Each structure stands twice: as structure tokens, then as C-alpha cells.
C-alpha positions as CSV (number, residue, x, y, z in Angstrom):
1,M,0.0,0.0,0.0
2,S,1.4,3.3,-1.0
3,G,1.1,6.7,0.7
4,N,1.4,8.0,4.2
5,L,-1.5,10.5,4.2
6,P,-3.4,11.0,7.4
7,I,-6.6,8.9,7.1
8,V,-9.5,9.4,9.5
9,I,-12.7,7.4,9.4
10,Y,-15.3,9.2,11.6
11,P,-18.0,7.6,13.9
12,P,-21.1,6.4,12.2
13,D,-23.9,9.0,11.8
14,E,-27.6,8.1,12.3
15,S,-27.7,6.4,8.9
16,G,-24.6,4.3,9.6
17,G,-22.5,6.2,7.2
18,R,-19.0,7.3,8.2
19,R,-17.1,10.3,6.8
20,V,-13.8,9.5,5.3
21,R,-11.0,12.2,5.5
22,V,-7.6,11.9,3.8
23,D,-5.0,14.6,4.2
24,G,-7.5,17.0,5.7
25,E,-10.1,16.6,2.8
26,I,-13.4,14.9,3.3
27,L,-13.8,12.4,0.5
28,G,-17.3,11.3,1.1
29,M,-19.6,9.1,3.3
30,A,-18.8,5.4,3.4
31,H,-21.4,2.8,4.2
32,S,-19.1,-0.2,3.7
33,L,-15.5,-1.2,3.6
34,R,-15.8,-1.2,-0.2
35,D,-16.7,2.5,0.0
36,V,-13.7,3.3,2.1
37,T,-11.4,1.3,-0.2
38,E,-12.8,3.2,-3.3
39,F,-12.3,6.6,-1.6
40,L,-8.7,5.7,-0.8
41,R,-8.0,4.5,-4.4
42,R,-9.3,7.8,-5.7
43,A,-7.0,9.5,-3.2
44,G,-4.0,7.8,-5.0
45,M,-3.7,4.6,-3.1
46,D,-4.2,2.5,-6.2
47,D,-3.0,-0.8,-4.7
48,I,-5.1,-0.7,-1.5
49,T,-7.5,-3.6,-0.9
50,E,-10.4,-4.1,1.6
51,E,-8.1,-6.4,3.6
52,D,-5.5,-3.5,3.8
53,V,-8.3,-1.2,5.1
54,I,-9.0,-3.7,7.9
55,L,-5.5,-4.6,8.8
56,S,-3.4,-1.5,8.2
57,G,-2.4,0.6,11.1
58,I,-2.5,3.9,9.2
59,I,-6.2,4.6,9.5
60,D,-7.5,6.5,12.5
61,W,-10.8,4.7,13.2
62,R,-12.9,7.0,15.4
63,G,-16.0,5.6,17.1
64,G,-15.2,2.0,16.3
65,G,-13.1,0.2,13.8
66,P,-13.8,-1.6,10.6
67,N,-15.6,-4.4,12.5
68,L,-18.7,-2.2,12.4
69,W,-19.1,-3.5,8.9
70,P,-19.0,-7.2,7.9
71,A,-15.7,-8.4,6.5
72,P,-15.8,-9.0,2.7
73,W,-14.6,-12.6,3.1
């Protein structure tokens, strides 16, 4: 996985969506690990996978980690 940008996933809102921020910019509202992965790809992390999102230590998960969504496998 490339890049060392600060990545923050915010606590779920009332709909269950979580804001995704990379390098100070809000990229969107994620409702799944697939959404987070796609936002990070668009931010330049072309080789990131859903497993990377779950296992990497570079994401600041606020209000609960990736386990709030079911794992893709």
C-alpha cells in the first residue's frame, strides 16, 4: 500500500455512514469497507485492498473500527 497520508474514518452517523477524510479533505460518506477502499483508491492509493483497510495501522478509526461492517470474506 502506498502513501502516508493521514486517514481518518469518523464515527457512524444516524444512517450508519462514516465520513472519510484523507490529508484534511473529506472524500465522502462510506457505508461499507468497499466504499472506504474506493475513496482511498481515488486519493491515490491504487493498490489498496479491503483487507488493507481492515489490517493496516495507518487509519485512525474513530467511534469503532472496521468491525462495524461485515468483512468482505
